[in-house]
C-alpha positions in Angstrom: 119.6 180.9 106.0 119.9 184.5 107.2 121.3 185.2 110.6 117.8 186.3 111.7 116.4 182.9 110.7 119.2 181.1 112.6 118.4 183.2 115.7 114.8 182.2 115.5 115.7 178.6 115.4 118.1 179.0 118.3 115.3 180.7 120.3 112.8 177.9 119.5 115.3 175.2 120.4 116.5 176.8 123.7 113.0 177.5 124.8 111.9 173.9 124.0 114.8 172.5 126.1 114.2 175.0 128.9 110.5 173.9 129.1 111.6 170.3 129.6 114.0 171.3 132.3 111.3 173.3 134.1 108.9 170.3 133.8 111.4 168.0 135.5 112.8 170.4 138.1 111.8 169.5 141.6 111.1 165.9 140.8 113.3 162.9 141.6 116.6 163.0 139.7 118.6 160.3 137.9 122.2 161.3 138.3 125.4 159.7 137.0 129.0 160.7 136.7 130.9 161.4 133.4 134.0 162.5 135.3 135.4 162.5 138.8 132.8 165.2 139.9 131.2 166.1 136.5 127.5 165.1 136.6 124.9 164.3 134.0 121.2 164.1 134.8 118.0 162.8 133.2 117.2 166.5 132.7 120.3 167.0 130.5 119.3 164.1 128.3 115.6 164.9 128.1 116.3 168.6 127.2 118.9 167.6 124.6 116.5 165.1 123.0 113.8 167.8 122.6 116.3 170.3 121.3 117.8 167.9 118.7 114.3 166.9 117.5 113.5 170.6 116.8 116.8 171.3 115.1 116.4 168.3 112.8 112.9 169.5 111.9 113.8 173.2 111.4 117.3 172.9 110.0 117.6 169.5 108.3 121.2 168.6 107.3 122.8 171.2 109.6 125.8 170.1 111.7 125.3 169.8 115.4 127.6 169.8 118.4 125.8 168.9 121.6 127.3 168.4 125.0 125.8 165.0 125.7 125.6 163.4 122.3 128.6 164.9 120.6 129.0 165.9 116.9 126.7 164.9 114.1 125.9 166.0 110.6 127.7 168.2 108.1 127.0 171.6 106.7 128.0 175.2 106.5 126.0 176.0 109.6 126.6 174.3 112.9 124.4 174.5 116.0 126.1 174.3 119.3 123.9 173.0 122.2 124.2 172.9 125.9 120.9 171.5 127.1 121.6 172.2 130.8 124.4 174.6 131.8 124.5 174.5 135.6 124.0 170.7 136.0 125.3 170.6 139.5 122.9 173.4 140.6 120.1 171.5 138.9 120.9 168.2 140.5 121.0 169.8 144.0 117.7 171.7 143.5 119.4 175.2 143.1 117.3 177.1 140.6 120.2 178.7 138.7 120.8 177.0 135.4 120.2 177.6 131.7 119.5 176.0 128.3 121.6 177.5 125.5 121.8 177.1 121.8 124.0 178.9 119.2 124.5 178.9 115.5 127.9 179.1 113.9 129.1 179.8 110.4 132.7 178.7 109.6 133.4 178.4 113.3 132.1 181.9 114.2 129.0 182.3 116.3 126.4 184.4 114.5 123.3 183.9 116.6 122.4 182.5 119.9 119.9 182.1 122.7 120.2 181.4 126.4 117.1 180.7 128.4 116.7 180.9 132.2 113.8 178.5 132.7 113.1 179.5 136.3 112.9 183.2 135.7 111.2 183.1 132.3 114.1 185.1 130.8 115.1 184.6 127.1 118.4 186.2 126.1 118.8 186.2 122.3 121.2 187.9 119.9 122.2 188.0 116.3 125.3 189.5 114.6 124.5 193.0 113.5 121.0 193.0 114.9 121.6 193.5 118.6 120.9 191.4 121.7 117.7 191.3 123.7 116.2 190.1 127.0 112.8 188.9 125.9 111.9 192.1 123.9 114.0 194.6 125.7 117.4 195.6 124.2 120.4 194.5 126.2 123.2 197.0 127.1 126.4 195.8 128.8 127.9 197.7 131.7 129.6 201.0 131.3 131.5 200.7 134.6 134.9 202.5 134.5 136.4 201.2 137.7 136.6 197.8 139.3 135.7 199.3 142.6 132.3 200.0 141.0 131.9 196.5 139.6 130.6 193.0 140.4 132.9 190.3 139.1 131.9 186.7 138.4 133.8 183.6 137.7 133.6 179.8 137.7 135.9 176.9 138.4 136.0 174.0 135.9 135.4 170.4 137.1 139.0 169.4 136.2 141.4 172.0 137.6 144.4 170.7 135.7 146.9 172.3 138.1 145.3 175.7 137.7 143.7 175.9 141.1 146.4 178.2 142.6 145.9 180.6 139.7 142.2 180.6 140.1 142.3 181.2 143.8 144.8 184.0 143.4 142.6 185.7 140.8 139.5 185.4 142.9 141.3 186.9 145.9 142.6 189.8 143.9 139.2 190.6 142.3 137.6 190.3 145.7 139.9 192.9 147.1 139.5 195.2 144.1 135.8 195.0 143.2 132.6 195.9 144.8 131.7 192.2 145.0 132.6 188.8 143.6 130.2 186.0 142.6 130.2 182.4 141.4 126.8 181.4 140.0 127.6 178.0 138.5 126.5 178.6 134.9 128.9 180.2 132.4 126.2 180.7 129.9 124.1 182.6 132.4 127.2 184.6 133.5 127.7 185.8 129.9 124.1 186.7 129.6 124.3 188.7 132.8 127.3 190.6 131.4 125.3 191.4 128.3 122.4 192.6 130.5 124.7 194.8 132.6 124.0 192.8 135.7 127.6 191.7 135.9 130.5 194.0 135.0 133.1 191.3 134.5 133.1 187.5 133.9 136.2 185.4 133.5 136.7 181.7 133.5 139.0 179.0 132.0 138.4 175.4 131.1 135.3 176.2 129.1 133.8 174.2 126.3 132.3 175.6 123.0 128.7 175.0 124.2 129.4 177.1 127.3 130.3 180.2 125.4 129.0 180.2 121.8 125.7 182.0 122.5 127.2 184.3 125.1 129.9 185.7 122.8 127.2 186.9 120.5 125.1 188.4 123.4 128.0 190.3 125.0 129.4 191.8 121.8 126.0 192.8 120.5 125.2 194.4 123.8 128.4 196.5 123.6 130.7 194.5 125.9 134.1 193.1 125.0 135.2 189.5 125.0 138.7 188.1 124.7 141.1 185.5 126.1 143.0 186.3 129.3 145.9 187.8 127.3 143.6 190.0 125.2 143.8 187.9 122.1 140.4 187.2 120.4 138.0 184.8 122.1 136.6 182.0 120.0 133.9 179.5 120.1 136.2 176.7 121.0 136.0 177.9 124.5 139.1 177.5 126.7 139.4 180.8 128.6 137.1 183.9 128.3 137.0 187.4 129.7 133.8 189.4 129.1 133.4 192.8 130.6 132.7 196.5 130.3 135.0 198.1 127.7 136.7 200.4 130.2 137.6 197.6 132.5 139.3 195.3 130.0 142.9 196.4 130.6 142.7 196.3 134.4 141.0 192.9 134.4 143.6 191.4 132.1 146.3 192.8 134.3 144.9 191.0 137.4 144.6 187.8 135.4 148.2 188.1 134.2 149.5 188.8 137.7 147.6 185.8 139.1 149.0 183.5 136.4 152.5 184.7 137.2 152.0 184.6 141.0 149.5 181.9 141.8 148.3 181.1 145.3 150.2 178.3 147.1 149.0 176.6 150.3 
């Protein structure tokens, strides 16, 4: 398949999952725990079921990595699926969440789509063909100073001893930037960086389905992505910085300082 064909499948799958989330939002929720505070809802499962059915129909034989059902299939192409990114928001009736699907070749994301069901916004991108919000081209921020910027982050469910580092970074960015935010959906955060709504996004403890589509969106919109130390970001997740090109060095400096000098109570 061409990258454009893979993008079309990602869009169809993400929009199908988003429609199911929209249908269920506002109704009674069935919620269970898959970690100490990590939730899964009937919305996650229903959206993933619809996405997987479409992928099996449109790309039979392709490998799939889905948050709720895990890995299946084999093939040169792998679809990476998060049926509901922002589950805690969804479970609490906060209308900030997304459905996101990406396509990888040899572990590299080549196409992806993130849909905001409640705002009717479809973010889509394809390597070498640009990124779009619905039909409008996306353009990442061209901010040159943190003082002109809005910075966004998220905290993983399992802090793994990193809480002091996270708080230190959030405090330093709050002092340096125009504003700081935490929206609760990494996929949406990356889409907003691609759209120029956010100037910086950083987070650690991420999974492949959190970032695969967003990496394509940001880079195709002219933003830069990396790990905290500036090395290449990859679809395996972990830690990611996405920002306006001129801010990269300053952002990485703050993250390095926060790692070296974490907050302590």
